[in-house]
C-alpha positions as CSV (number, residue, x, y, z in Angstrom):
1,M,79.0,137.5,87.8
2,R,79.5,137.8,91.5
3,Y,82.2,140.2,92.9
4,F,83.7,140.2,96.3
5,V,85.5,142.6,98.8
6,Y,87.4,140.7,101.4
7,I,89.6,141.5,104.3
8,I,92.6,139.1,105.2
9,L,94.3,139.0,108.6
10,C,98.2,138.9,108.2
11,E,100.8,137.6,110.4
12,N,101.9,141.1,111.5
13,K,98.1,141.6,112.6
14,G,97.7,143.9,109.5
15,L,94.5,143.9,107.6
16,Y,94.7,143.6,103.8
17,T,91.6,144.5,101.8
18,G,91.1,143.2,98.2
19,F,88.5,142.5,95.7
20,S,87.9,139.3,93.6
21,T,85.3,137.1,91.7
22,N,86.7,134.1,93.6
23,V,87.8,134.8,97.1
24,E,89.2,131.4,98.2
25,K,91.4,131.3,94.8
26,R,92.6,134.7,95.6
27,F,93.4,133.9,99.1
28,A,95.5,130.8,98.0
29,K,97.5,133.3,95.9
30,H,98.0,135.4,98.8
31,K,99.0,132.5,101.0
32,R,101.7,131.5,98.4
33,G,103.0,135.1,98.4
34,K,101.7,135.8,94.9
35,G,98.6,137.9,95.7
36,S,100.1,141.4,96.4
37,S,103.3,143.0,97.6
38,Y,101.7,143.5,101.2
39,T,101.0,139.9,101.6
40,Q,104.4,138.9,100.2
41,A,105.9,140.8,102.9
42,N,103.1,140.0,105.7
43,K,101.9,136.3,105.4
44,A,98.1,136.0,104.9
45,L,96.7,133.9,107.8
46,K,93.0,133.9,107.2
47,I,90.0,135.6,105.6
48,V,88.1,137.6,108.3
49,Y,85.5,139.3,106.2
50,T,83.8,139.1,102.8
51,E,81.0,141.2,101.0
52,E,79.3,140.3,97.8
53,F,78.3,142.7,95.0
54,S,76.5,142.3,91.8
55,T,78.8,144.6,89.6
56,K,82.6,145.0,89.5
57,G,81.9,148.8,90.0
58,E,80.2,148.5,93.3
59,A,82.9,146.1,94.5
60,L,85.8,148.4,93.4
61,S,84.2,151.4,95.0
62,R,83.6,149.6,98.3
63,E,87.1,148.3,98.3
64,A,88.6,151.7,97.9
65,Q,86.3,152.9,100.7
66,I,87.3,150.3,103.2
67,K,91.0,150.8,102.3
68,R,90.6,154.5,103.3
69,W,89.5,153.6,106.7
70,R,91.3,153.5,109.9
71,R,92.1,150.0,111.4
72,E,89.7,150.6,114.2
73,K,86.6,151.0,111.7
74,K,87.8,148.0,109.8
75,L,87.7,145.9,112.9
76,N,84.1,147.2,113.7
77,L,83.1,146.3,110.3
78,I,84.5,142.7,110.8
79,Q,82.8,142.3,114.1
80,F,79.5,143.5,112.7
81,G,79.8,141.1,109.8
82,K,80.0,138.2,112.2
83,L,76.8,139.1,114.2
84,K,73.8,136.9,113.3
85,I,70.6,138.8,113.4
86,S,67.4,136.7,113.6
């Protein structure tokens, strides 16, 4: 099974970090206001970052790490994730 950590941009420009085995399905829940209390209060707009892991433990550990970061560090991660290195 594959596990993912994701970051969602919300309407208030906040960044929500979560974990799932199916990011698109989980994002749909966030969009409907069913995903978390944060995205119920702050509408989810789009997925801006994902990372894939082979174990649930790795994904949960990474999620917890990112959640501790300040906004600036999360934005740097998002930007780096969009770079295409050839």
